[in-house]
N, C-alpha and C positions, 0 to 999 in steps of 0.2 A: 354883456358882462359875462366873463367866464365863470363856469361853475367851480366851486371849491372841490378839491379832491379830498379823499377820505383822510389823508394825513393832516391837511389844513383844518378840517372839521374837528378832528380829535384834538389837535393842538389848541384850537379855540376853547373847547370844553376843558381841556387840561388847565389852561390859564385861568379860566373862570373858577374851576374847582379850587385851585391853590390860593386864589384871592379870598376865598371864604375864611380860611384859617381856623376859626373856632366860633362856636355859638353857645351861649348860656342857655341851658335847657331846664325848664321848670320841672320836668319829670324826674330830674336828678338834683333837685334842690338848687337849681341855677348853676350846677357844676358845668364846666365847659366840655363840650363835645368837639374834639379836634377833627379837622379834615386833613388827613395825612396820606401818604403813599399807599397804605394798606387798603383804604377805602377806594381810592381811584383805581388801583390795580384790580380790585374785585369788581368794579363796574365794567371793566373791559375784558377781564379774564375770569374763567371758572377753573380754579386750580392753576395749572400751568398752560391750559389751552385758551386761546383767544375766543371770546364769545363771537357769535355772528355779528357783523357790523350793524345790522338793524336792531339787534338786542342792545348793543352798546349805546347806540343813539337813543333808543327808547329810555334807557336808564339815565343817561346823561341829561336828557331833556327834563327829567323829573327833579334835577338838583335844586332849582329855586323852590320847588314845593317842599323838598326835604328840609331846607333851611327854615322855611315858614313853619313847618310842623314842629321842628325841634325848638323853635322860639316860643311856641304857644301851647303845645300839648303838655298836659301835666300828669298824664296817666300812662303807665307801662301796661301793655296788654299781655305780654308773656316774657318769660326769662328762662334761660337754659345755661347750664354749666357743663363744660366738656373738659376732661382731663386727658392730656397728651404727655405722657411721661411726667416730667417735672412741671410742665406748663398747666396752668388753670386758665381756661378761656370762658369768659362770661359773655352771653349775648342777651340783649334786651330788644324788644320790638315795641314801637309806638306807631299809632295809626291815626289817620284823619282822612276823610273823604275817599276811602278805599285805597289810599296810598300808604304803604307800610315802610317804615324806616327801621333799619337794624343798626344797633349800636353795639360795639364790641369793646372788651377790656381784656388784656392779656396780663396774667399775674397781677401785680400791683401797679401796672401802668395807668395811663390816662384813658378816659373814655374816648373812643373815636368812631366816627361814622364808618359803617362797613358796607351797607347796601341799601337799595331802595327798589321796591316793586309795587 
């Protein structure tokens, strides 16, 4: 059986990521956390540079855990606000079993998954 190349592996995770769509999160009073392009791009890039393939895969493999954490954890362990010109960006962190999930909101937009480590 031929091994998958990197592109096929990333495509499989890309498809899995976008099938998630949104998760109701108790930490935000059951408000939906959306899985959009911003979160996926952050999993494979840091800024405009691609992460090392091994780091991409490590983060992508944690996606099922992220969904589980978002669905059951009801406490935020930290929050931070950054102002960039007219943009206000809020970040929240929730954690379970030493896995940290970062949620982001830009201005008055929706909550969205941003990162996992």
